[in-house]
C-alpha positions in Angstrom: 21.0 -50.8 41.4 17.3 -50.6 42.0 17.6 -47.2 43.7 19.7 -45.7 40.9 17.3 -47.1 38.3 14.3 -45.5 40.1 16.0 -42.1 40.3 16.7 -42.2 36.6 13.1 -42.8 35.9 12.0 -40.0 38.2 14.4 -37.6 36.4 13.1 -38.7 33.0 9.5 -38.2 34.1 10.3 -34.8 35.5 12.0 -33.5 32.4 9.0 -33.2 30.1 7.1 -31.4 32.9 9.9 -28.9 33.2 10.1 -28.3 29.5 6.3 -27.8 29.3 6.4 -25.2 32.0 9.1 -23.1 30.3 7.0 -21.6 27.6 3.7 -19.6 27.6 0.6 -21.7 26.9 -1.3 -21.2 23.7 -4.2 -19.4 25.4 -1.7 -16.9 26.9 0.0 -16.4 23.5 -3.3 -15.9 21.8 -4.5 -13.4 24.4 -1.2 -11.4 24.1 -1.5 -11.4 20.3 -5.1 -10.3 20.4 -4.3 -7.4 22.8 -1.4 -6.3 20.6 -3.6 -6.3 17.4 -6.4 -4.4 19.2 -4.3 -1.8 21.0 -1.4 -1.3 18.6 -3.2 -1.5 15.3 -7.0 -1.4 15.4 -7.5 1.2 18.1 -5.0 3.6 16.4 -5.9 5.9 13.5 -4.2 5.3 10.2 -2.0 2.4 9.3 0.4 1.2 12.0 2.5 -1.9 11.7 4.9 -2.0 14.6 8.0 -4.1 14.4 7.9 -6.9 17.0 10.4 -6.8 19.8 12.1 -10.1 20.8 9.9 -10.3 23.9 6.7 -9.8 21.8 7.8 -12.5 19.3 8.4 -14.9 22.2 5.1 -14.0 23.9 3.1 -14.6 20.7 4.6 -18.0 20.0 3.5 -19.3 16.7 1.2 -16.4 16.2 4.3 -14.2 15.4 4.2 -15.9 12.0 0.6 -14.8 11.6 1.7 -11.2 12.2 4.6 -11.7 9.7 1.9 -11.9 6.9 0.9 -8.3 7.7 4.5 -7.0 8.4 6.0 -8.6 5.2 3.2 -7.1 3.0 3.8 -3.6 4.5 7.5 -3.8 4.0 6.9 -4.8 0.3 4.3 -2.1 -0.1 6.5 0.6 1.4 9.3 -0.4 -1.0 7.0 -0.4 -4.0 5.4 3.0 -3.4 8.5 4.8 -2.2 9.2 6.3 -5.7 5.6 7.6 -5.9 6.4 11.1 -4.6 9.2 11.6 -7.1 7.1 10.2 -9.9 4.2 12.6 -9.1 6.6 15.5 -8.9 8.2 14.5 -12.2 4.8 14.2 -13.9 3.4 17.5 -12.5 2.6 20.2 -15.1 1.4 23.7 -14.5 0.8 25.0 -18.0 0.1 23.8 -21.5 3.8 24.5 -22.3 4.8 22.0 -19.6 2.6 19.3 -21.2 4.2 19.9 -24.6 7.8 20.1 -23.4 7.7 17.1 -21.1 6.0 14.4 -23.0 8.9 12.0 -22.5 8.8 12.6 -18.7 5.0 11.9 -18.7 5.6 8.6 -20.5 8.4 7.6 -18.1 6.1 8.4 -15.1 3.4 6.2 -16.6 5.8 3.3 -16.9 6.8 3.7 -13.3 3.2 3.8 -12.1 2.4 0.7 -14.1 5.3 -1.2 -12.5 4.1 0.0 -9.1 0.6 -1.4 -9.8 2.0 -4.7 -10.9 4.1 -5.1 -7.8 1.3 -4.1 -5.5 -1.1 -6.6 -7.0 1.5 -9.4 -6.7 2.2 -8.5 -3.1 -1.5 -8.3 -2.2 -2.2 -11.6 -3.9 0.6 -13.2 -1.9 -0.6 -11.8 1.4 -4.2 -12.8 0.7 -3.2 -16.3 0.0 -1.2 -16.5 3.2 -4.0 -15.0 5.1 -6.5 -17.5 3.8 -4.3 -20.4 4.9 -4.0 -19.3 8.5 -5.7 -21.5 11.1 -7.0 -19.4 13.9 -9.3 -19.9 16.9 -12.8 -18.3 16.6 -12.0 -15.6 19.1 -8.8 -14.5 17.4 -9.9 -14.6 13.7 -12.2 -11.5 13.8 -9.6 -9.4 15.6 -6.9 -10.5 13.1 -9.1 -10.0 10.1 -9.9 -6.4 11.3 -6.1 -5.7 11.7 -5.4 -7.3 8.3 -8.1 -5.2 6.7 -6.7 -2.0 8.2 -3.1 -2.6 7.3 -3.3 -4.7 4.1 -6.6 -4.6 2.2 -7.6 -1.0 2.7 -4.2 0.7 1.9 -3.4 -1.7 -1.0 -6.8 -1.2 -2.6 -6.6 2.6 -2.1 -3.3 2.7 -3.8 -4.6 0.5 -6.6 -7.4 3.1 -7.1 -5.3 6.2 -6.9 -2.4 5.1 -9.2 -4.7 4.4 -12.2 -6.3 7.8 -11.7 -2.9 9.5 -11.8 -2.1 7.5 -15.0 -5.4 8.5 -16.6 -4.6 12.1 -16.0 -1.2 11.6 -17.7 -3.0 9.9 -20.6 -5.1 13.0 -21.0 -2.0 15.2 -20.8 -0.4 13.2 -23.6 -3.6 13.5 -25.6 -3.4 17.3 -25.2 0.2 17.2 -26.3 -0.6 15.1 -29.4 -3.4 17.5 -30.3 -1.2 20.6 -30.0 1.5 18.9 -32.1 -1.1 18.0 -34.8 -2.4 21.5 -34.9 0.7 23.5 -34.2 0.2 25.7 -37.2 -3.0 27.1 -35.5 -1.7 27.2 -32.0 0.9 29.6 -30.5 2.2 29.2 -27.0 4.2 31.9 -25.2 4.7 31.0 -21.6 1.2 30.9 -20.0 -0.4 32.7 -23.0 -2.0 30.4 -25.6 -3.3 31.9 -28.9 -5.4 29.8 -31.3 -6.1 31.0 -34.8 -8.9 28.6 -35.6 -12.2 28.7 -33.7 -12.8 25.0 -34.2 -9.4 24.1 -32.9 -9.8 26.4 -30.0 -13.1 24.7 -29.0 -11.6 21.2 -29.3 -8.5 22.2 -27.3 -10.6 23.8 -24.6 -12.6 20.6 -24.3 -9.4 18.6 -23.8 -8.0 21.1 -21.2 -11.3 20.9 -19.3 -11.0 17.1 -19.3 -7.5 17.4 -18.0 -8.4 19.8 -15.3 -11.3 17.6 -14.1 -9.0 14.6 -13.9 -6.4 16.6 -12.0 -9.0 17.5 -9.4 -9.9 13.8 -9.1 -6.2 13.0 -8.5 -6.1 15.6 -5.7 -9.2 14.1 -4.1 -7.7 10.7 -4.4 -4.4 11.9 -2.8 -6.5 13.3 0.1 -8.3 10.0 0.5 -5.0 8.1 0.5 -3.5 10.4 3.2 -6.7 9.9 5.3 -6.2 6.1 5.0 -2.5 6.1 5.8 -2.4 8.8 8.5 -6.0 8.6 9.8 -6.6 12.3 9.2 
């Protein structure tokens, strides 16, 4: 009986040691996670948010949930801004006639852009809250913060700058349409040719069109900046 009892105790003592040895230690998990953030996100141009493989998730241990803050935000952002290309195309105009004929399209695009801004702000606030609550060792935190800035803060804030600029351009387009409607007796539009009978009306309309052109150039610059952020070009 004593021998059997002793063997059971030896088995019980050995079990925790075996269980402890089965997984990677926290320093190993942290080192693997830091290397992943540095080489797969920070060192690459543009915004890269790779999907973790099962092996990577296992190697990172609890730090996989830290990466989920970045990955979840980007999934939400991608879904939110997916309609942007279609909206910009729908809201594009190449002539004064386009502006007049497509007022309802411009208003619909503005509504879509406003919804996009609302969703992005909510997603960013959620990610920022989760980020602030993460408990990380001192050697990991600056690396994670850099990856978070690259993949969350910078793209989100760039979108949140660009979208209102697009909306502002549409506002000016609608202002032009309203002005033409209010002075349609003095303005004649035939395709790309615009004739204005009254000099005062012509000067005011030219002022509005110059404002519209300036804002359109700002949007083009903003789109270039957005492409630079997302693609690193």
